[in-house]
C-alpha positions as MATLAB code, in Angstrom:
seq = 'MKFRRFSAFFLALLLAVLCVLPVGAVAEGCTQETNVTTILFTHDLHSHFLPQSTAEGGESGGYARLKTVIDGERAVNPDALLVDGGDFSIGSLIQTLYTTQAAELRTMGAMGYDAVTIGNHEFDHKGTGFAEMLNSAKAAQQAAVELLLVDARPLEDMDAYKERFGPVTPVLPMLLEANYAPADDNPDRAFIRSAMENYGVTDCVTLERGGVTYGLFGLMGVDSDECAPTSGFTRTDAAKAAKRCVETLKGEGAEIIVCLSHSGTGDSLASSEDEELHTGGAAGGERYLYRLQRPLLSESGQPDFLVGRQRTKAAAGLPPDPH';
ca = [
     -24.216 -134.233 -145.602;
     -25.584 -137.737 -143.429;
     -27.326 -135.434 -140.611;
     -28.464 -138.881 -138.679;
     -24.869 -139.739 -137.555;
     -22.601 -136.890 -139.605;
     -23.119 -133.093 -138.750;
     -21.413 -131.048 -141.612;
     -19.079 -130.003 -139.515;
     -15.674 -127.682 -139.819;
     -12.760 -128.389 -137.533;
      -9.726 -125.868 -138.104;
      -6.393 -128.179 -137.559;
      -4.058 -125.544 -135.824;
      -0.579 -127.147 -135.793;
       1.959 -125.062 -134.230;
       5.636 -125.604 -134.532;
       7.725 -126.475 -131.603;
       8.987 -123.075 -130.305;
       8.369 -121.459 -133.505;
       5.376 -119.660 -131.481;
       5.079 -116.097 -132.354;
       1.509 -116.915 -131.222;
      -0.043 -118.343 -128.441;
       1.630 -119.829 -125.154;
       5.500 -120.076 -125.132;
       6.094 -123.886 -124.643;
       8.568 -124.565 -122.158;
      11.838 -123.796 -123.046;
      11.149 -121.158 -125.870;
      11.104 -117.179 -125.192;
       9.265 -115.815 -127.524;
       6.862 -113.173 -126.874;
       3.542 -114.234 -126.149;
       0.849 -112.991 -128.964;
      -2.764 -113.769 -129.353;
      -4.222 -114.534 -132.542;
      -7.809 -114.743 -133.426;
      -9.443 -117.189 -136.702;
     -13.016 -116.738 -137.304;
     -14.536 -119.543 -139.151;
     -17.752 -120.432 -140.660;
     -19.212 -123.642 -142.387;
     -22.734 -124.777 -143.818;
     -23.794 -121.060 -144.968;
     -26.035 -122.451 -147.807;
     -26.328 -119.534 -149.299;
     -28.389 -118.186 -146.426;
     -28.008 -114.406 -147.656;
     -31.106 -113.472 -145.572;
     -32.462 -114.134 -142.221;
     -35.170 -116.708 -141.045;
     -37.998 -116.519 -138.637;
     -37.933 -117.704 -135.671;
     -40.245 -119.556 -133.412;
     -40.576 -116.541 -131.088;
     -41.516 -114.479 -134.180;
     -38.077 -112.831 -134.784;
     -35.117 -113.181 -137.127;
     -31.791 -114.879 -137.278;
     -29.032 -115.583 -139.093;
     -28.350 -113.813 -142.406;
     -25.635 -112.054 -144.367;
     -26.184 -108.760 -142.517;
     -25.791 -109.975 -139.089;
     -23.295 -111.823 -140.082;
     -21.017 -109.279 -141.417;
     -21.802 -107.423 -138.795;
     -20.096 -109.463 -136.335;
     -17.450 -109.903 -138.753;
     -16.715 -106.253 -138.904;
     -17.180 -105.661 -134.674;
     -14.527 -108.432 -134.450;
     -11.658 -107.143 -136.828;
     -12.330 -103.815 -135.209;
     -11.319 -105.475 -132.395;
      -8.772 -107.863 -133.622;
      -7.816 -106.180 -137.495;
      -5.341 -108.675 -138.131;
      -8.408 -111.630 -137.543;
      -8.013 -114.715 -140.224;
     -11.410 -115.531 -141.276;
     -12.198 -118.862 -143.220;
     -15.206 -121.091 -144.186;
     -15.245 -124.817 -144.377;
     -17.734 -125.586 -146.927;
     -21.287 -126.199 -148.077;
     -21.333 -122.149 -148.460;
     -24.041 -122.696 -150.898;
     -27.652 -124.816 -151.685;
     -30.228 -123.933 -149.292;
     -32.043 -121.043 -150.267;
     -33.924 -118.998 -153.395;
     -30.391 -117.560 -153.944;
     -28.677 -121.263 -155.465;
     -30.290 -120.438 -158.630;
     -27.574 -118.054 -159.019;
     -25.363 -120.172 -158.347;
     -23.780 -121.184 -161.644;
     -24.471 -117.806 -163.413;
     -23.693 -115.642 -160.965;
     -22.035 -117.346 -158.035;
     -23.570 -115.290 -155.373;
     -21.846 -116.988 -152.603;
     -18.590 -116.935 -153.353;
     -18.730 -113.419 -154.795;
     -20.400 -112.197 -151.431;
     -17.821 -114.127 -149.238;
     -15.086 -111.692 -150.766;
     -16.832 -109.025 -150.385;
     -17.322 -109.545 -146.737;
     -13.698 -110.206 -146.475;
     -13.081 -113.888 -146.492;
      -9.745 -114.869 -146.818;
     -10.344 -118.882 -147.831;
     -12.536 -120.981 -148.033;
     -13.020 -124.986 -148.587;
     -15.771 -126.771 -150.585;
     -18.071 -129.349 -149.306;
     -20.702 -131.883 -151.217;
     -23.082 -129.054 -151.701;
     -21.134 -127.495 -154.203;
     -21.622 -130.510 -156.438;
     -25.406 -130.350 -156.614;
     -25.003 -129.032 -160.016;
     -22.760 -131.819 -160.764;
     -18.725 -131.034 -160.958;
     -20.031 -129.188 -164.300;
     -22.148 -126.646 -162.243;
     -19.142 -126.363 -160.092;
     -17.188 -125.524 -162.445;
     -19.299 -122.662 -164.401;
     -19.468 -121.474 -160.906;
     -15.731 -120.615 -160.974;
     -15.911 -119.132 -163.679;
     -18.620 -116.559 -163.868;
     -17.282 -115.648 -160.102;
     -13.831 -114.985 -161.920;
     -15.150 -113.393 -164.875;
     -16.942 -110.873 -162.143;
     -13.648 -110.468 -160.803;
     -12.066 -109.621 -163.629;
     -14.585 -107.419 -165.392;
     -14.703 -105.577 -161.737;
     -11.020 -105.165 -161.485;
     -10.740 -103.915 -165.083;
     -13.722 -101.488 -163.849;
     -11.872 -100.158 -160.968;
      -8.325  -99.526 -162.759;
      -9.517  -96.767 -165.220;
     -10.488  -93.613 -163.349;
     -13.816  -91.781 -164.697;
     -14.674  -94.610 -166.126;
     -18.310  -93.758 -167.717;
     -21.223  -94.350 -165.991;
     -22.311  -96.188 -169.164;
     -19.877  -98.966 -168.154;
     -20.783  -99.446 -164.318;
     -24.240 -100.121 -165.306;
     -23.575 -102.090 -168.271;
     -20.855 -104.450 -165.693;
     -24.299 -104.259 -162.782;
     -26.990 -105.351 -165.600;
     -24.306 -108.159 -166.129;
     -22.970 -109.263 -163.006;
     -24.765 -107.159 -160.439;
     -22.848 -105.996 -157.239;
     -18.673 -105.308 -158.345;
     -16.899 -107.586 -156.667;
     -13.503 -107.485 -156.961;
     -12.004 -109.264 -154.110;
     -12.816 -113.410 -154.125;
     -11.870 -115.875 -151.254;
      -8.882 -118.529 -151.628;
     -10.514 -121.378 -152.766;
      -8.456 -124.705 -151.478;
      -8.804 -128.328 -151.907;
      -6.033 -131.026 -151.246;
      -7.906 -134.335 -152.172;
     -10.514 -133.728 -154.406;
     -10.027 -133.435 -158.310;
     -11.993 -134.482 -161.334;
     -11.640 -138.503 -161.626;
      -9.790 -139.246 -164.713;
     -12.683 -140.480 -166.786;
     -14.754 -137.813 -165.915;
     -15.424 -136.187 -169.851;
     -15.983 -133.148 -168.367;
     -12.739 -133.187 -166.804;
     -10.279 -130.932 -169.092;
     -13.393 -128.306 -168.652;
     -13.757 -128.535 -164.837;
      -9.502 -128.533 -164.394;
      -9.407 -125.228 -166.710;
     -11.788 -123.369 -164.631;
     -10.072 -125.009 -160.877;
      -6.977 -123.343 -162.457;
      -8.519 -120.365 -164.179;
     -10.422 -119.744 -160.496;
      -6.769 -120.448 -158.755;
      -7.770 -123.433 -156.947;
      -5.188 -124.673 -155.085;
      -4.262 -127.232 -152.106;
      -2.323 -125.224 -150.045;
      -1.457 -121.638 -148.950;
       0.269 -119.548 -146.509;
      -0.450 -115.899 -146.108;
       1.058 -113.060 -143.786;
      -0.872 -111.755 -141.318;
      -0.224 -109.622 -138.199;
       3.555 -110.675 -138.494;
       2.034 -114.199 -138.347;
       2.444 -116.711 -141.633;
      -0.242 -118.671 -141.916;
      -0.356 -122.303 -143.828;
      -3.998 -123.124 -144.671;
      -5.158 -126.514 -146.857;
      -8.730 -127.616 -147.601;
      -9.802 -131.193 -147.588;
     -13.206 -132.906 -148.555;
     -14.278 -135.797 -145.933;
     -15.478 -139.311 -146.931;
     -19.110 -138.820 -145.711;
     -19.096 -135.430 -147.443;
     -17.293 -137.318 -150.696;
     -20.543 -140.058 -150.816;
     -23.253 -137.384 -150.277;
     -22.343 -135.683 -153.734;
     -22.785 -138.950 -156.106;
     -22.930 -136.988 -158.962;
     -19.740 -134.464 -159.025;
     -17.429 -136.302 -161.124;
     -14.596 -136.276 -158.727;
     -12.314 -138.699 -157.053;
     -11.357 -138.420 -153.570;
      -8.113 -139.413 -152.638;
      -6.961 -139.904 -148.676;
      -7.121 -137.354 -146.827;
      -4.192 -138.086 -143.882;
      -1.709 -138.551 -146.961;
      -3.311 -135.335 -148.669;
      -2.449 -133.200 -144.889;
       0.950 -134.621 -144.542;
       2.117 -133.566 -147.394;
       0.573 -130.001 -147.783;
       1.957 -129.489 -143.733;
       5.794 -130.592 -145.120;
       5.180 -128.381 -147.893;
       3.217 -125.372 -145.531;
       6.602 -125.728 -143.075;
       8.559 -125.431 -146.009;
       7.507 -122.092 -146.943;
       7.520 -120.930 -143.286;
       4.434 -121.400 -141.786;
       4.355 -121.064 -138.091;
       0.563 -121.802 -137.875;
      -1.182 -124.321 -139.584;
      -4.939 -124.492 -140.368;
      -6.965 -127.230 -142.169;
     -10.030 -126.548 -143.377;
     -12.452 -129.914 -143.277;
     -15.572 -130.336 -144.774;
     -15.937 -134.173 -142.982;
     -17.893 -136.258 -140.784;
     -18.463 -136.440 -137.165;
     -19.507 -139.245 -135.549;
     -21.348 -141.117 -132.620;
     -17.994 -140.406 -130.723;
     -15.200 -138.510 -130.873;
     -13.060 -141.688 -131.740;
     -15.303 -142.217 -134.884;
     -14.802 -137.998 -136.235;
     -13.148 -138.058 -140.000;
     -11.380 -134.916 -138.117;
     -10.194 -137.436 -135.251;
      -9.108 -140.161 -137.433;
      -6.723 -137.360 -139.222;
      -5.395 -136.421 -136.157;
      -4.808 -139.448 -134.654;
      -3.744 -141.216 -138.210;
      -0.144 -139.415 -138.303;
      -1.747 -136.085 -140.640;
      -0.880 -133.645 -137.233;
       2.276 -135.100 -136.490;
       4.275 -136.112 -133.260;
       5.322 -132.397 -132.497;
       1.668 -130.680 -133.222;
      -1.741 -130.574 -131.858;
      -5.345 -130.474 -132.544;
      -6.983 -127.288 -131.412;
     -11.009 -127.927 -130.668;
     -12.650 -124.462 -131.871;
     -14.234 -122.682 -129.487;
     -18.124 -121.804 -129.105;
     -19.903 -119.989 -131.485;
     -20.644 -116.857 -131.240;
     -23.917 -115.780 -129.608;
     -26.923 -113.197 -130.226;
     -27.921 -111.087 -127.233;
     -31.072 -113.848 -126.648;
     -27.799 -117.010 -125.638;
     -29.064 -118.413 -128.810;
     -26.102 -118.819 -132.210;
     -27.494 -116.493 -134.749;
     -25.658 -117.738 -137.178;
     -22.896 -120.035 -137.928;
     -19.671 -118.042 -137.068;
     -17.731 -118.926 -134.246;
     -13.973 -117.494 -132.922;
     -10.698 -119.562 -131.991;
      -7.872 -117.640 -130.296;
      -4.987 -119.471 -130.065;
      -3.546 -119.299 -126.614;
      -1.745 -122.983 -126.274;
       0.640 -124.377 -127.680;
       2.901 -127.417 -128.005;
       2.506 -129.199 -124.188;
      -0.842 -128.040 -123.630;
      -3.976 -129.810 -123.944;
      -6.686 -128.913 -126.331;
      -9.464 -126.443 -125.611;
     -12.278 -128.418 -124.601;
     -15.127 -126.841 -126.208;
];
């Protein structure tokens, strides 16, 4: 995305329905018990599996550190939701495995991610590259499930799997996208749509965690779309897609609705795509947008990787978190 005016940004919309609040502070007039729920989020991981050198001569980031933090958070909050806001690929030499091995999505599945959305860099190999990546991820998952379902499989079978796919990865994160699809005039439209259906890409989904029903959906922003000129995809209005998903998820019993949005931040709050989405009515008059809290920090006090935590502690009638 355009880092001069926009930073690649992930924002979750926590849309709490009035008086249906098993999490957060109870709104006036509601009688439900107050609980706390935790949402862990990352964005713009950019294939950074390995740590990077710091100016001080040390190291920062990398998936091993990320997994350590995730495990630590889930040890305290085992029902924590783990999501990503897109641009999980393209940024290190491991990106060369993007189309053939789907290293990023498969590793995110192994780390326990529940859901992710896509960013502009998922289309650096065009729409066909995105589709090839999805097919590679699904093929590795299906082969892993088959391998693990049969007791006492010969060691040769495991070796054959690893030679073709690498590490055994039976779990993949849900991939959500509500307003970005192959264009009608895209000559590869059928192939891309088939790959998305094969993987199970969907606009929104509900899942239950710790007695709470979450609704999640994904959106592609204007600036992100403009930064993927060779995607061969068409972007539809984000606010309309958000309203559609919110209504669907409410109908399925969602108590907390989370939007995974890969869109631009502006020079001011008013020009932020996510703020425009909210003020444009996508959240609705009875719901409130909560800003994600500060990133988790390393012992040095500096962000060690792009991971943050949101604990919902507010509900209808209370102001957004200022961070």
